[in-house]
N, C-alpha and C positions, 0 to 999 in steps of 0.2 A: 268253436268251429261247427258248422252245420253238417250233420251226417247224411249220407245219401239214403234215399228210400229203398226198401226191399220189395221186389215184385216177384211173386211166385206164379209161374205158368202151369196150370193143371188142365185136366181134360174138360173142366167146366168153364174155363176162362182164366181170368187174372185175379189174384189176391194181392191187394196193396197193403203193406205192413209198415207200421211205424218203426223207425230205426232202432228204438230201444224200449218201446212199450208194446208188448204183444196184445194188449187189450184193445188197441186202436187198429182196426183193419177195415178194409172195404173190398167187396167182391164185385168184379165186373164180369157179367155173364158173357159166354162165348160169342153169342150173336149180337151183342150190344155194340153200337157204333160210338164214335167220338171218344176213343180210349185216351188220346192225348189230353183232351180237355178234362176228363175225369181225374187223370193222374195229376195234372196241374192244380186242380181244386184240392185234392188230398194233400199235396205238398204244401200249399198255402195254409191249410188247416193245421197241420202238425208241425209247421215251421222247419221242414227238412231242406236239404240242399236243392236249390231251384232247378238244376240241370242234371246232376249226376244221379245215376240209377244203378243199383245192384240187382241184376236179373237172375232169377233161379228157375229151374225147371223141376217139376214134381218127380219124385222117384218113381211114380206109377207110369210115367211116360218114358222112362229110361231103361235101356237094356244094360246089364252089368255082367262082366265076365272077368274071371281071374285065370291067368294062364302063365306059363313059363316060356322063356326064350333062352337059347344057349348063350354062354358067356362070350363066344366068338362071333356073335351077331355084329355085323359091321355097322348097320344103320337101323336103329330101333324104330324110327318113324316109318321107314320103308317096310320093315318086317311086320309091324302092326297093320299097315295098310293092306298087305297081302292077306292077313288073317281076317280082316273085316268081313269080306264076302262069305267066308266059310263059317264064322261063328255068330254073326248077327242075324236076327230073324227079319231083316228088311231087304229081301232080294229085289234087285232092279229099282231101287229107290235111292234118292240122295239122302245121305245121313250126316249128322253131326257127331263127331267123336272127340274124345280126349282121353289120355292115359297117363299113368305114372308108373315108373319102374323102380323097384328096389333091388339092389345088387347084393348078393352074398357069395359064398364060396362055390355054390353049385350052379346058379343060374340067375337070370333076370326075372324077378317076380312082377308081372305086369297086371295092373288093375285097369280095366277099360270101361268107359261109359260111352253109350251110343244112343241116338234118338233120331226119329224121322225129322227131316228139316222143314218140310212144307208147312206144317201147323205152327211150328215155333217161329219160322222166319217171317210169317205174316205179321206177328206181333212186333218182332224186331224192327221191321221196316216201318210200321206205323209209329212206333215210339221215336225212331230216329228222324222220321219226316216231321215229327212234332217238335224237333229241336233238342231232344234229350240226348245225353251222352251215356253210353253203356260202359260200365267198368268191365263187364264180361257176362257170360252166361254159364252158370255153375249148377251142379246138382244141388237139390234142396238140402241134402245132408251137410253141405259146406256152410250153411247158415249157423250150424251148431258148434263150429270150431271157433273158440274165443281164447282170450288170455287165460281163462280159468282151466282149460284142459289141453292146450296146445303142446304142453311139455310132458304129458302123461299118457299112459295107455288107458283107454277108456272105451265104454260101449254106449250105444244109443238104441232104445226101443221105440219104434214108431207104430202105433196101432193103426188098423185099417181093415179093408177086406182081407188082406193078408198082412199079418204082423211082420214088420221088417226089423231085423237086428243088424246093427252096424258095429264093426270092430275097428277101432282106430289105434294107431300108434302115433300119438301127437297129432299133427295135421294130416297124416297120410292114412287113407282108408285101406285096411288090410283085406276085409271081406264084407259082403252084404248077404245076409241070409233071410230066406222067407220061412215063416213059421205058420202052421195051420191054426195054432192057438197061442195066445200070449204066454210066454214062459214065466215061471216063478222067478223070484230074485236069485234063488240058489242055482236054478238051471241057467240063468243068464250069466252068473258069475263063472260057472263051469265052462260056458261057451266062450265068453269074452276074456277069460283069464285075468280078471280084475274086478274089484268091488266098486270101482267108480263107474257106475252105469246110470245114465240118464233116461228117463221115460217121459215121452210127450203125452200129456193127458189133456185132451181138448177142453175138458171142463175147467182146467186151471188157466185157460187163456184169458179169462175175465178177472183173474185175481191180481192183486198187487204183488210183485215179486221182491223177495229179499235178495240183495245183490252179492251176498257172501256165501261161500261154500262152507258147510259144516266140516269139522275136522274128521280125518280118517281114524279108524276104519268105518266102513259103511255097512249097514245091515238091511237096507231097503233102497228102493230106487230113489235117485235124486230127480228133482223136478227140472225137466228140460227147458221150461219157460225161463229158468235162470240164465241159460245160455242165450236165449233169444233177446234178453235185455242187454246183452253186451254187444260191442262192435265185432262183427265177424272178421276172423283172420284168414281172408280168402287168398289162396296162392296156387291151388291145384285144380285140375279138371275144368279148364275154361273151354267150353264148347262153342263159343262165339266164333263164327267164321272170320277168317282173316280180312275179308273184304269189308266187314263192319267194324273192325277194331280201329280205334283212333291211335295215332302215335302217342307213345308215353313221353310227353314233353319234359316231364320231370327227369326221367332217366336221360333224355337227350341233353338237357341242360347240365345235369350232373356229369355226364360224360365229357361235354365240352369244357366244363370247369376243371375236371380232372386232367384233361389234355393240356389246358392252358397252364395249370399248376406244374405239370411235368415239364413242359417246355420252359416255363419260367425257372424252374429248378435247374434244368440243364444249362440254360443261358447263364444263370447266376454262377453255377459251378464252373462253366467255361471261363467267365470273366474272372472268377476267383483264382482259377488255375493259371490264367495268363498273368494276372497281377503278381502271383507268387513267383512265377517263372521270371518275370521282368525284375522283380526285387532281387531274386537270386543272382541273375546276371549282373545287375548293378553292384551287388555286394562283392561278387567275384572280381569285377574290374577294380573296385576300390581296394580290395585286398592285394591284388597284383601291383597296384600303384604304391601301396604302403610297404611291400616286401623289402625294397632296398633300405628304407628307413629302419625297418625292424631288424634287418641284418646288421646295419651300422650300430643300432642301439645295443644289440647282443654283444658286438665287439667291444663297445665302450664299457658295457657292464663287466665283461670278462677282464678288461684292462683294469677297471676299478678294483675288482676282486684281487687281482695279482698285486696291485699297489698296496692294498690293505694288508695282504699277507706279508709283503716286504716290510711294511711299517711295523707290523706285529713282531717280526723277527728282530728288527732293530731295537724295539722296546724290550724284547726279551734279553738282549745283551746287557742292557742297563744304561743309565745316563751318567754323565760326568766323568767317564774314564778317558784320560788323555793318552790315546794310543800313540800318537806321534811323539809326544813328550817322553813316553816310556821308552820307545825305541831309541830316541836320542840319548837318553841316559844309559841305556843298555850298551849302546855302541861305545860310549865313553868309558864305561866301567870294564868292558871285556878286555882281557889281555890280548896282546897282538898275536900270541901263538894259539889262540882259541877262536872257535867259530860255532855258530848255532846250526843244528840240524832240524830240530822241531821245537815249536813253542806253543803252549796252550795257556790261554788267559781265562780265568774265572773271575769276571768283574764283580759279581755279587759278593763273593767271599774274599776278593782282593788277593787271589792266589795265582802265581804264575809258575808254570812248570816248564823248565828249559832243559833240552837234551842237545848234546853236541860233542865236539872233540877238543882236547886240550893237552898240552905237554905238562902243565903244572896245575893239578887239581887244587892244591892248598892255596896257591896264589889266586886262582879263579874264585874260589869260595870267599877269600878275604876281600877281593875287589867288589864282588856282587853284594857285599854287606851294605855298600853305598845305596843300593836300591831298596833294601829292606832286610828283614830277618831272613837269612839264607841258611838252608839246610841241605846237606848232601844226602841224596836218597840212595844212590848206587853208582858204582863205576864198573867198567869192563874194558877189555883191551880189544881194539879193532884197528886194522890197517896200521899197525905199529904206533898207535896213539891210544890215549886213554879216553873212553866214551863215558861221559858223565850224565847224571840225572839229578838236577838241582831244583828245589822248590823255594820260591822267594815269596814271602808274605809281605805285601805292600803296606806302607804305613797308612 
């Protein structure tokens, strides 16, 4: 995928920069005409993206300010707009500005960039009239934010008429300081509170760059050309006026696809819920239809259990005992003056216990011998008769 060209606007004109090779640059003077044609020629030479441009503005053309706003600020954009006229050195002029705010327990810490719009907008209009698309207008320091440092606290030293020191926390700029003389590495570490400090040396722009960072800790400046060879991770301080910004169609498409997915999920969930509800109602109707049959089946099962219990009780009594025949013999054998009160039969042991009343115990015992071996267990006197207890062992 082709990378967009980087263009830096400074007080002398434009500097066209290769997306990943800082050795390949072209300077277009401030009063030179045909900027669009020169940019197209450079794009063709370095094989960059034919239309997309990353536009940067030199830090020398930018006003930078750090200030705090209270936590109860209702609208940060409105509050920063009120501050512009008081803190920027551009009275009665149209200005471009962008800011970022970091919130902590005490306040919003605001970092503001501002620049005169007239000089910059002339280049913006010419580039857009030439058919180029601008991803944004960013401070030049944003060129140095890449995958190598966007998750670290780091510093940047840029030499010039006034040496500029930048302190970053990942992609966010914490402060920009002017130095009358270039600080030593130890002094820079003390100011930036980190040993990952990059320094831009103009003499290194013509060298081939190694794309890997050495391991920490660091005891000297790192070459900032290493960052210029990487794709910038640009997300903050876009000074491009809203009237020049193109819609981010990728975000629009992503938003539409997300909305479609949400609607699809909701429709699918509704259909699923309706299907489950319909299945539940159908199951309820079928259960109601089956309930009479279930009740009948329960009754038949209970009857079957009762019948099985009765059969088990009959089996427990034993098989082959002729109860009718026994009673017939007992009726024949019993004397006429005797009758039975209670009778117990133990079919397994073939033992019959007979209790009753008689006038002649001896005659009764003798006659019962016809049934089997008879033994008189006890006698007693009740109701002017003899109450007997006899056990008969059947043959």
